[in-house]
Every structure is written in C-alpha cells, then in structure tokens.
C-alpha positions in Angstrom: 81.5 -15.3 147.9 78.8 -14.8 145.3 79.1 -11.9 142.9 75.6 -9.8 142.8 74.5 -9.2 139.4 73.0 -5.7 138.4 70.3 -4.5 136.2 71.4 -3.3 132.9 70.4 0.2 131.7 69.3 1.0 128.3 67.4 3.3 126.0 65.0 2.7 123.4 66.4 4.2 120.1 63.8 3.2 117.2 61.8 0.1 116.2 61.4 -1.8 113.1 58.9 -4.1 111.6 59.4 -7.7 112.1 57.8 -10.7 110.4 54.8 -12.0 112.5 55.4 -15.6 111.3 59.4 -15.3 111.8 60.1 -17.8 114.7 63.3 -16.1 115.6 66.1 -18.5 117.0 69.0 -16.4 116.3 70.1 -13.2 115.3 73.3 -11.6 114.2 75.1 -8.8 112.3 77.4 -10.1 109.8 79.4 -8.1 107.3 77.2 -5.0 108.1 74.0 -6.9 107.4 71.4 -8.3 109.6 71.3 -12.2 109.8 68.3 -14.0 111.3 67.6 -17.8 111.7 64.0 -18.9 112.1 63.0 -22.2 113.3 60.0 -24.6 113.5 60.0 -27.8 111.2 59.1 -27.1 107.7 59.5 -23.3 108.1 63.2 -23.0 108.9 65.1 -20.6 107.2 68.1 -18.2 107.3 67.7 -14.8 105.8 70.5 -11.7 105.4 68.8 -8.3 105.4 70.3 -4.9 104.7 70.7 -2.9 107.8 70.0 0.2 106.2 66.7 -0.7 104.1 65.9 -4.0 105.8 65.6 -5.4 102.3 66.2 -9.0 102.0 69.4 -9.6 100.2 69.5 -13.5 100.6 67.6 -16.3 101.8 67.8 -19.9 102.4 65.4 -22.6 103.3 66.4 -25.5 105.4 65.2 -29.2 104.8 61.7 -29.9 106.3 63.0 -32.2 108.8 65.6 -29.6 110.3 64.8 -27.2 113.0 67.0 -24.0 112.5 68.4 -22.4 115.8 71.1 -20.0 116.7 73.2 -17.9 114.0 76.4 -16.1 114.2 79.5 -15.3 112.0 83.2 -15.9 112.1 86.0 -15.3 109.9 83.7 -14.3 107.2 81.4 -17.1 107.4 77.7 -17.5 108.6 77.3 -20.5 110.7 73.8 -21.6 111.7 72.9 -24.4 114.3 70.1 -26.9 114.3 68.1 -28.1 117.2 68.5 -31.9 117.2 70.2 -33.0 114.1 73.6 -32.0 115.4 74.8 -30.2 112.3 76.1 -26.6 111.9 75.9 -25.1 108.4 78.7 -23.0 107.4 77.8 -20.5 104.5 79.4 -17.8 102.8 78.0 -14.1 103.0 75.9 -15.0 100.4 74.4 -17.9 102.2 76.2 -20.4 99.8 76.7 -23.6 101.8 80.4 -24.0 102.1 80.6 -27.1 104.5 78.8 -28.8 107.5 80.3 -29.8 110.9 78.4 -32.1 113.3 78.4 -32.1 117.5 76.7 -33.9 119.8 73.6 -32.9 121.8 71.0 -30.2 121.1 72.2 -26.9 119.5 70.3 -23.7 120.8 72.2 -20.3 120.9 75.7 -19.5 119.2 77.9 -16.7 119.1 81.6 -16.0 118.4 84.1 -14.1 120.7 87.7 -14.5 121.9 88.4 -16.5 119.0 86.1 -19.1 119.8 82.6 -20.2 118.9 80.3 -20.5 122.1 77.1 -22.6 122.1 74.3 -23.3 124.3 72.1 -26.2 124.3 69.3 -25.3 126.8 70.9 -26.3 129.8 73.2 -24.1 132.3 76.3 -25.1 130.2 77.9 -22.9 127.7 80.3 -25.2 125.2 83.3 -23.7 123.4 84.4 -24.6 120.0 87.1 -24.0 117.3 85.5 -21.9 114.5 87.6 -23.4 111.7 86.3 -27.1 112.3 84.0 -27.2 115.3 86.5 -29.0 117.5 85.2 -28.9 121.3 87.6 -26.8 123.2 85.8 -27.3 126.8 82.7 -25.8 128.7 81.6 -23.9 131.6 78.5 -23.9 133.7 76.7 -20.6 134.1 75.6 -19.5 137.8 73.5 -16.8 138.8 74.4 -15.9 142.6 75.8 -19.4 143.0 72.8 -21.4 141.6 72.9 -23.0 138.0 71.1 -21.0 135.3 69.3 -23.1 132.9 67.3 -22.7 129.7 70.2 -20.5 128.3 69.1 -19.9 124.5 70.0 -17.4 122.0 73.6 -15.6 122.7 75.6 -12.8 121.6 79.0 -11.6 122.4 78.9 -8.0 123.8 82.0 -6.2 124.7 83.8 -9.1 126.2 80.5 -10.7 127.7 78.0 -13.2 126.6 74.6 -11.7 126.6 71.9 -14.7 126.5 68.0 -15.0 126.2 66.6 -17.3 128.8 63.8 -19.5 127.3 60.5 -18.4 128.4 61.8 -15.3 130.2 61.8 -11.7 129.1 65.2 -11.1 130.7 68.7 -11.2 129.2 71.7 -12.4 131.3 75.1 -10.8 131.2 77.7 -13.8 131.6 81.4 -13.6 132.0 82.8 -15.9 130.1 85.9 -16.7 132.0 84.2 -18.3 134.7 80.1 -18.6 133.9 79.3 -15.9 136.4 76.1 -13.9 135.7 77.1 -10.2 136.3 74.0 -8.5 135.0 70.4 -8.6 134.0 68.6 -6.6 131.4 64.8 -6.6 131.9 62.8 -6.5 128.4 59.3 -6.6 130.0 58.2 -3.4 128.8 59.4 -4.3 125.2 56.9 -7.0 125.2 54.1 -4.6 126.2 55.2 -2.3 123.4 55.5 -4.9 120.5 51.8 -6.5 121.5 50.2 -3.3 122.7 49.8 -4.6 126.3 48.1 -7.8 125.3 50.0 -10.9 126.5 51.3 -12.9 123.4 51.4 -16.6 123.0 53.5 -18.4 125.5 55.8 -19.7 123.1 56.2 -16.2 121.4 59.1 -15.2 123.9 62.0 -12.9 123.8 64.7 -14.3 121.6 67.3 -12.7 119.4 70.3 -10.4 120.3 72.5 -8.9 117.7 75.3 -6.1 118.7 76.2 -3.7 116.2 80.0 -2.9 116.8 79.8 0.4 114.7 77.1 2.0 116.8 77.3 0.0 120.3 73.6 -0.5 120.2 72.0 -3.8 120.3 69.0 -5.1 118.4 66.3 -7.6 120.1 63.3 -9.3 119.1 61.5 -12.2 119.8 59.7 -15.5 118.2 56.7 -14.2 116.0 57.1 -10.7 117.5 56.1 -7.8 115.2 58.7 -5.6 116.2 62.5 -5.3 116.3 64.1 -2.9 119.0 67.4 -1.0 118.7 68.6 -0.2 122.0 71.5 1.7 123.4 73.1 0.4 126.5 74.5 2.8 129.0 78.3 1.6 129.4 79.9 2.6 132.6 83.3 4.3 132.6 84.6 2.2 135.5 83.5 -1.2 134.6 80.6 -1.4 137.0 77.0 -1.6 135.3 74.5 1.2 136.6 72.0 0.2 139.3 68.8 1.3 137.7 67.2 0.3 134.4 65.2 3.0 132.1 63.5 2.9 128.8 63.0 6.2 127.3 
C-alpha cells in the first residue's frame, strides 16, 4: 500500500535580498544566525549572517579545488560538506576550523535531526552519520508513491521530517526519516516567478536552500544565484495530516 503525498500549504511572510552571485548549496540557522554554504570551484564560501540585520558576521573561503555543498549545525558546531572531495569541515560558531572528517561518495545536502547527521548524495538515498565522528549509521531509500526519488539535494530537519530540495526541480519533498516515504510536496514555482519577475532563470539557478527557524516556526528558502530569500510560514495541521491545498498570499 502506497502513501499518497499531499501538497504543503504556506504563506509568504517577507522577502530579503540575496546575493546574485551566491551559488547556494546549503542553508541553516545555527545559534540564531543564518549560515550559507556556496559552491563552484574557486568561489566556494561559508558565511554567517545576523538573522536580524543580515550583516555578515563571519566568512570563510574554501580552497580553489574544493566545491562547497550542504551545511548544518550540531552540538554547537557548524558542519559543511564538499561535493567530490569526501571531506566534511567542522567549524566553531565563528567559522574557525576545528577538525575534518572523511566520507565516501559525493556530498550534496546535510541536516541534523534525531541525534544523527542526515546526508544526501544526489541519488535516492539518505545516509545517516554520527555527529561526533561522522561514523556511518545506515541508510534508507526515499520513495514517492512507491517509486525511488532521485536527485535529492539540500536538506533540512523540520519538526521530525526531512525537507529536501530536488535538483532541477522547484518542489520540496517532505520525507519520513523512519522509512523514506515522501509524505508531502511543497510547490515553489510561484516563488521563482516572484524572484525573477516572471523571466525564466538560467537552468542551473534552481531552488536550493532550506532553513527552519525553530523560534518562529517559519522556513527560509532561496536558490542558486537567486536575488531573493523568502520567509514562509507553513500551516501546521492539528491532527498531523497535511492540508490538501497550497496557497501563497
């Protein structure tokens, strides 16, 4: 028996300016500040900004032969993946490098939930790692109505579920981390039209970047080289079932 995934409802709360040259690979809220990991060889950085003023508090460039990927925070540390180097950088809250850990395969998205790091690699798989030493803890295959869901990219832990960008898609999947089932979809196509004033962006400038604000319950989303960062409020159901319509006010 397949679980039917439902559209997720949200409202647009406000917008912020976002760097037009920021090739967003990861977004997270750590210690009350916004952390962004940007990719591309020779241009990869990690930046911490104030949530209130969006002023840059700390920034660090990666070596020119390293492509930055997803970012999250766990136990007071900021963790950044790399695409094909198999290196996870562990920083303190001021982006001072504490240590590195190695992993096999590609690194795409990362988040922290249920006391585990959760990592994507562009396939239909989510891998789990111990936060202290990046020791592998297993993996699950993600399925949407019984079919493998591939190209899973940036991740975020939202109230017990994994929200995932799907590369070259303007939808966000809501995944049950217990069994890999997609239980909801969030359609962000209208956000693309708002960000680019109805003009189709470059095919590589896709939706990518999800950060959950536990203080407000809102989420922030943006994309690669998007001029806009959106703050959205999800409509959380009282009985645990997602609403069956999607609105943008």
